[in-house]
C-alpha positions in Angstrom: -4.7 37.2 5.0 -7.8 35.3 3.4 -6.0 32.5 2.4 -4.5 31.9 6.0 -7.9 32.2 7.3 -9.0 29.5 4.9 -5.9 27.3 5.9 -6.8 28.0 9.5 -10.4 26.9 9.0 -9.6 23.7 7.1 -7.0 22.7 9.8 -9.4 23.6 12.6 -12.1 21.3 11.0 -9.8 18.3 10.4 -8.5 18.7 14.2 -12.2 18.7 15.2 -13.0 15.6 13.1 -10.0 13.7 14.4 -10.7 14.7 18.0 -14.3 13.5 18.0 -13.2 10.3 16.3 -10.6 9.9 19.1 -13.1 10.6 21.7 -15.3 7.8 20.4 -12.4 5.1 20.3 -12.0 2.8 23.3 -9.8 0.1 22.0 -12.9 -2.0 21.1 -16.0 0.2 20.7 -19.0 -1.2 21.9 -22.8 -0.4 21.9 -25.7 -2.1 22.9 -25.6 -5.7 21.4 -22.5 -5.2 19.1 -19.0 -3.9 19.2 -16.2 -2.8 16.7 -12.9 -4.2 17.4 -9.4 -2.7 16.3 -8.5 -3.6 12.7 -5.4 -5.5 12.1 -2.7 -4.6 11.2 -2.9 -1.1 12.1 -1.1 1.0 10.6 -1.6 -1.3 7.5 -0.3 -1.6 3.8 -2.1 -2.2 1.7 -4.9 -4.3 3.4 -6.7 -4.7 6.6 -9.1 -7.0 8.5 -12.0 -5.3 10.7 -13.6 -7.6 13.3 -16.8 -7.0 14.8 -19.0 -8.8 17.4 -22.7 -9.5 17.3 -24.1 -10.2 20.7 -26.8 -12.6 21.6 -29.3 -10.0 22.6 -29.4 -8.7 19.1 -31.3 -11.6 18.2 -34.1 -11.9 20.9 -36.7 -11.2 18.3 -35.8 -14.2 16.2 -35.1 -12.0 13.3 -31.7 -11.4 11.5 -29.8 -8.2 12.0 -28.7 -5.8 9.1 -25.1 -4.8 8.9 -23.2 -2.5 7.0 -19.4 -1.5 7.1 -18.1 1.5 5.2 -14.6 3.3 5.0 -14.6 7.1 5.3 -11.7 9.6 4.4 -10.9 12.7 6.8 -13.6 14.8 5.3 -16.2 12.0 6.2 -16.8 11.0 2.5 -17.5 7.4 1.8 -14.7 5.9 -0.1 -15.0 2.1 0.2 -17.1 -0.9 1.4 -15.2 -3.9 2.8 -16.2 -7.3 2.0 -17.6 -9.9 4.5 -15.4 -12.8 5.2 -17.0 -16.4 5.8 -20.6 -14.9 5.2 -23.6 -17.3 4.3 -24.0 -15.2 1.2 -20.6 -16.1 0.1 -17.2 -14.8 0.1 -16.1 -11.4 -0.6 -19.8 -9.9 -0.6 -19.6 -6.2 -0.1 -20.9 -5.7 3.5 -23.6 -3.3 2.7 -27.1 -4.2 4.3 -26.0 -7.6 4.8 -28.3 -9.8 7.1 -26.7 -12.1 9.9 -28.7 -14.5 11.7 -26.6 -15.7 14.5 -24.4 -14.2 17.2 -20.7 -14.3 17.0 -17.5 -12.9 15.8 -17.3 -11.7 12.1 -14.7 -10.0 10.1 -14.9 -7.4 7.1 -11.8 -7.4 4.8 -10.6 -4.2 3.0 -8.0 -4.1 0.4 -7.1 -0.5 0.8 -8.7 0.4 -2.5 -11.5 3.0 -3.1 -14.9 2.6 -5.1 -12.9 3.5 -8.2 -10.2 0.5 -7.8 -7.5 3.0 -6.8 -5.1 2.3 -3.9 -5.8 5.0 -1.3 -2.9 7.4 0.0 -1.2 7.1 3.3 -3.4 8.6 6.2 -6.2 8.5 8.7 -9.3 6.8 7.6 -12.5 5.8 9.6 -14.5 2.6 9.5 -18.2 2.7 10.6 -20.0 -0.4 11.6 -23.9 0.1 11.3 -26.0 -2.5 12.8 -29.8 -2.2 12.7 -29.4 1.5 11.9 -26.9 2.3 15.0 -23.5 3.1 14.0 -19.9 2.9 15.7 -16.7 4.6 14.3 -13.1 3.9 14.7 -9.8 5.5 13.2 -7.5 3.5 11.3 -4.1 4.3 9.7 -2.9 3.4 6.1 1.0 3.6 5.9 3.1 3.2 2.9 
């Protein structure tokens, strides 16, 4: 009985997390001044590109914006940080607290590996885009 309650709780928690993420998705999640576009391909194996858009109104103060992209597992544990493509700081720079000085469409690249360099298992993962402290989330699928 105790074991079935534990399993039920875990399944309920996973369902609640997936439902919350589904409620946040709109095919291209947008908030004031930036948007997170669907990754492609999705599902993917073993790598994917994650596009995002930084709009003009983010740069009204003349200061650069600070951008981070992280990948989370179903338990909302951070497992990876994609790299920036075509960023002024260089190619393949981890997209953590990077400054962008102009509006436009940008891309992050994830090779499907965790922080330890191991290929992640098939399943559902979440991408989080944070711009100046405001975050958007979207679900993506790894298929093998």
